[in-house]
N, C-alpha and C positions, 0 to 999 in steps of 0.2 A: 220635432222630427215625425213627419207623417209618412205611412208607408202605403202603397198601392194594394188593391186587392189581391194581385198576383204574388205579391212578396208575403203578405200575411197568410195567404193559402199555402204558400211553400213552408214558411216557418211553422205553422200549425200542423202541416202534414208531417214534417220531420219529427216534431215534438210528441205528436200522438204516436207515431211508429215507436219512438223510443220508449214512451210511457207504457205502451201495450207490452213490450219485451220486459220492462222493469217490473210490471206488475206480474207477469208470467213467472219471472225468475224469483221475485219476492215470495210469491204463494208457495212455489216448490222447494225453496231453500230456506234454511234457518240461518239467516245471516246476521240476526240481532243487530249488534252496535255497528258492524261492518257495512250494513245496509246504506247507511247515510254517504259512505264513500263511494259505493257502487252507483247511486243515484247522482251524486255530484260528478263522477267521472263520466257518467252516460250523458248528463246534460251538457258538460264541457266538450265533449266529443262530438256533438250533434252536427255542428257545422264546420267542423275543421276542414273537411273536404272541399269546401267551397273555396278555400285558398287557392285550389286549382286554377279559378277564374283570374285571381290576381296574377298568378305567374303567367298565365296565358297572356293577359294584357301587358304586363311589364317586361318579359322576357321573351317570350316566343312570338308573339304578333304585335310588337310595339308601334308598327306602322300603320295599323288598321285604324279606322275611324272610331270605332267604339273603345279601342286602346287609348287613343289620344284623349277622348273625352273622360276615360277612367281616370288617366293622369291628372288631369285638370281638377276633377272632383277630389281626387286624393290630395292635392295640394291644398285645396279649399277646406279639407277636412269635412266634406259635405259626404258623410257615410250613408245617409238616407238616400241621396242621389245615386251613389255608387251601388247600393242595393237595388235600387230601381232600374239602373243600367243592366246590373247583372240578370235580373229579372227579363229584362227585354231582350238581351243578347244570349242569354243562356243556350238557347238551342244552336246558335251558330258556332259555339265553342266546341270544336272536335278535337281529338287527338290530345287530350289532357293526360297529365300524368297519372292522376289518382283515380280517374274514372275509366278504368280499363279492366278488362277481364283478367289479364295478367296480375295487376295490382290486387284485384279481389281476391285471387287464389292465394297470393303471398300473405294478404291480410288475413285469410283464414288460417293459414299455417302459424303465423305469428300469434293470432288469437289462441289457437290450440297450446301454445307455449305459455301465453299469459295466464290463460284460464286454469292451467293444470300446474303451474309453478307455486301455487298457493301464496303468491305474493300480494301485491297490491289490488284491492278491491277498487280502488279509483283507477288504476290502469285497465282493469277488466271491464269496467263501466265505459272508459273511454274508447277501447277497440271495440267493444260490442256496439257502441253508437256509430263508429265508422262503417261497420258491416250494415248495419241497419240502414243507414244513410244510402249506401250504394244498392243495397236490396231494394229499397223503396224506388229509387229512381229507376232501376232497371225493370221492376214489376210495373210500374206506372207506364214506362214507354212501351212494354210488351202488351199490355192490357189495351193500350190506345192504339195497338197494331202498327205501331211507328218502327217497323222491322229495318227499314233502310237507315233510319236514324240510329239504331242500335248498332248497326254494323259501322256506322261512321264515328261514333264515340266509344263503344264499348269493345268491340272486336277489330279495331283498325290495325292492331299490332300483328295480327294474324295473317293480313295482306290478302285475304280471299272473302267474299260474302258467306256469311252463316246463315243458313236457312231458318225460317221462323220455327220450324219443328226443333232444330238443333238449339235455337235460342231457348225455347220453352224447356227443353232438357237441361240446359246450362242453368237456367233460373231455378228450376225445381231442385236441382243438384246442390247449387250453393245455399238455397235457402234450408234444405235439408240437413246439410253439413253445419250451418250455422245454429240451427236449433240442437242437434246433438251436442255442439260444443258447448252451448248455453247450459246444457245439463250438467257440465263438468265444473261449473263455477262453485 
């Protein structure tokens, strides 16, 4: 199985973002034996949000050319080809379920509950990784000054364009809330 440079860059970027958070939390908290569960949960959750693209292909836009190609690759069990296709058409997938501002706010609320319930460190790591995935994607798009693209995939549920200044406030706000929540683990 060979991967393109774009796929490798995406995978490494998400793993590095998760790793930075894990090191941050590990240094601040004395999790001792629970640390392994936090790390396993975080790595397990790093790419769960990419299921959005499968939902897009197989249920929401099954008639599109890339969807037909994705179905063919899925039937062949060519997961490397499927990842390459995802990297290639990633930017054209808008109106995804999990890549929205509304989902991100709900995820932060769920994270508050999971982080403070004192339950599963695996679950805490998993929802943290979901948050990190979205934060990385939003920050990357914002820093690349792709404001219209952010409006198309992150803020489409609002029904109106969000200015770059408001996008910046949103990004800084969710990042700040996530950092605060991380201190509750």
